[in-house]
Steps between C-alpha positions, in 0.01 A plus 500: 500500500381745227399844620137450395467175697671654802256793497207260470628294794534810716149610407356161597698498825378849583140400426542199726625716786208741458252209489649348816494836678141568394394151612664542842325833553173350375515233769575765762213719381263204495597420857403857591169454317427190707579683823322827430203451266184290502663239280255214555206729424676621184540138382128446557425820304696370200326161513166675527552644150519146360179401677318814386477618860733802528499740791354766272347491155776719357758232593339235278673624183847457659537147371862484380680450832246266666494272197880513463519379860245230421723383214799492737303307762536185293870504588454564872303348789214750487384843385651675804847360428470598134390850608818539706719389209317740269560791738872423530532468122328834445718671761814355345387608152425851628846520656670395176290747302589776748868428429437511125303823526773666704762395248285618207443838664848555646717298266712318759488242779506767769171642374363147472594422861341823624177421314501146636548611861243777457243243389577266790473786750186633333331163511572469872363851554177407325434209737250583771428287803179295480432622147421296193756434226338330206659280234422760235694762698823304440429441131386860455837623626674283240267629228574863588874432505468369145290805412761749623784299344326504162462878528861560607632269228266668249340180382235549226138527612402140401716385795283710730182373339617141546587562863161661557319201346653274764510740796132598472414142597700546819358831615303783344778749585663379177273763345771753584729329249239566234449853632873562456466392136244777456687772691862442401473593129357839599763550772783418261361729231461785750868484599644438153659778289237665277462351151729209584405140433470442876233774517259281300247319718507121468129454438536124461620478861216728616234295323655175624492633857134598473418159350685325782303696759167421333572129454643476852194653665275265303712196590506593870123538516447179303717304743314643797158428357593151380707363789350662809294275722485716812702756695634385836618841621161625620462198729861519624510873568135576560497731199234565239535298179620698199253566224498290186619785278769642729849489347681639806412578860548871570701568815568874476305609808641212703852608401433862590379391844813289547727788396329738743526242777869436427592868499291589804617203707861507385509122471846414367403206279208682340703814435780286351247330273382842387857598407522220242248647252639847569850382406368333183322819396810714557714253305257500207499880486881509511521248216262708289712813557848350464448210261240602239564175313321316783227758562237261360609233747496750788156632402364145486622432854354829627160404360537153651584656837197730482273204428655303787376774734147453366472127436737338752572525870811720510620365834507145364855560383508195272318719244832679439691188395438570131657844544834352610636452144440869427644610833 
């Protein structure tokens, strides 16, 4: 067998092993999801997007995953079965991408295996008993793996813009991909040797990032205004309906109360949940100090983390799933 064909065969065999390993772990992780989270309620939440009856108005723009599941449901007995298949597929894809990211960053299979196992452990850590885990959480993790891979592999900015165009239909946190497009040219220029070609700011990438943000915000609001029939969250949880113009629900004071309660009461699970964002913040700062090439990526994740504290419930640990590719 020629050397080129032999190398190709080994590559395909290696990819097959990684795919099988990722699929096996995906099934294991999905079993944990079924045991720990409010899975049935999460299926209903995804189907509610299709009917225009999301839990909250802000969810209505997260159409990609619910409609992807709807497309799959033609191949399976019902929407719930298709939802399960979708979750397993996304977990398997995330596992394979974790392997690729580790290999891209470290250059060998050992680094790839470490990244893979780190993702699997991190996903398990982000599961919280009786919490929600939505379809867009799985797909969002895949999107952010692609995001970090594109950055590590130094793909040109149109790759990021293309990823954003798809990911923004899954969840509005895709805005941080566009934000990176704005920040990274300045970060690279700041760390480049003076008067070198690398010191020039890529204004096309900056303008493209700003345009992505503007178009994304408009698309999100258009989807919400067009597709929303009614929120179901207020009736389910006895909460007040969100206002028609609200883009996010601010949770800062709620989070501060939870942090104070966790620290004062010494509750193990709550304190452990608090350590996750602390670890992410420390990691981002270390990356900025030791790897200036990725300072734009680290800064983007720090800003994302800061906004999580204001617009999400910090102790709902699923909100950290999109940080796993960076971690």
